[in-house]
matplotlib code that plots the C-alpha trace (Angstrom):
import matplotlib.pyplot as plt

x = [70.7, 73.3, 74.4, 71.0, 68.8, 65.8, 64.3, 61.4, 59.2, 58.2, 55.8, 56.2, 53.8, 54.7, 58.1, 59.2, 61.9, 63.5, 65.7, 68.3, 69.5, 72.9, 73.5, 75.4, 78.5, 78.8, 79.1, 82.7, 83.4, 86.0, 89.1, 88.1, 84.9, 86.6, 89.6, 86.9, 87.4, 84.6, 84.7, 83.5, 80.7, 79.8, 79.7, 77.4, 75.3, 75.0, 74.2, 71.4, 69.9, 69.9, 67.9, 65.7, 64.8, 64.3, 62.2, 60.8, 59.6, 56.9, 59.0, 60.0, 61.6, 62.6, 65.2, 67.5, 69.1, 71.7, 71.8, 74.2, 72.8, 70.2, 72.7, 72.5, 75.9, 74.8, 71.8, 71.4, 68.5, 66.8, 65.3, 64.1]
y = [105.7, 108.2, 109.5, 110.5, 113.0, 112.6, 111.4, 113.3, 111.4, 113.8, 112.8, 114.6, 113.0, 109.6, 109.8, 109.5, 111.1, 110.5, 113.3, 111.9, 114.6, 114.0, 114.4, 117.7, 115.8, 113.7, 116.9, 117.7, 120.8, 122.4, 120.0, 117.3, 116.6, 116.4, 114.3, 111.8, 108.6, 106.8, 104.0, 106.4, 107.5, 103.9, 102.9, 105.8, 104.6, 101.1, 102.2, 104.4, 101.8, 99.2, 102.1, 102.5, 99.0, 98.3, 101.8, 102.3, 98.9, 100.5, 102.3, 100.1, 102.7, 106.3, 108.6, 109.4, 112.8, 113.2, 116.5, 118.3, 121.5, 121.6, 121.4, 118.0, 116.1, 113.1, 111.3, 108.1, 105.5, 103.1, 99.8, 97.3]
z = [128.8, 129.8, 126.7, 125.4, 127.0, 125.1, 122.0, 119.6, 117.3, 114.5, 111.5, 108.1, 105.9, 105.4, 106.9, 110.3, 112.1, 115.3, 117.0, 119.5, 122.1, 122.9, 126.5, 127.3, 128.8, 125.6, 123.1, 121.4, 119.7, 117.1, 116.3, 119.1, 116.9, 113.9, 114.9, 115.9, 114.3, 112.4, 114.7, 117.4, 115.2, 113.9, 117.9, 118.4, 115.7, 116.9, 120.6, 119.3, 116.8, 119.7, 122.1, 119.5, 119.0, 122.4, 123.5, 120.5, 119.1, 116.9, 114.9, 112.0, 109.6, 110.0, 109.5, 112.9, 113.3, 116.5, 117.9, 120.2, 121.4, 119.0, 116.1, 113.9, 114.1, 111.9, 110.1, 109.0, 108.1, 110.5, 109.8, 112.2]

ax = plt.figure().add_subplot(projection="3d")
ax.plot(x, y, z, "-o")
ax.set_aspect("equal")
plt.show()
């Protein structure tokens, strides 16, 4: 769990959003972030989906937003 600082669950009408705040040590900026391979992004998504399934089993459908220092760096649908 060291990659993730905290989760926030936000309900807007019928939609559920899970905000995943990355730990500061995992943030990357500028060229380094832009040069990150798609595999690393996919690995992070897979890791987050697994953690949500384990830690938040009551969430069945949601939109997941990955945040680094409050900035959204990725978003994807979650269906368990």
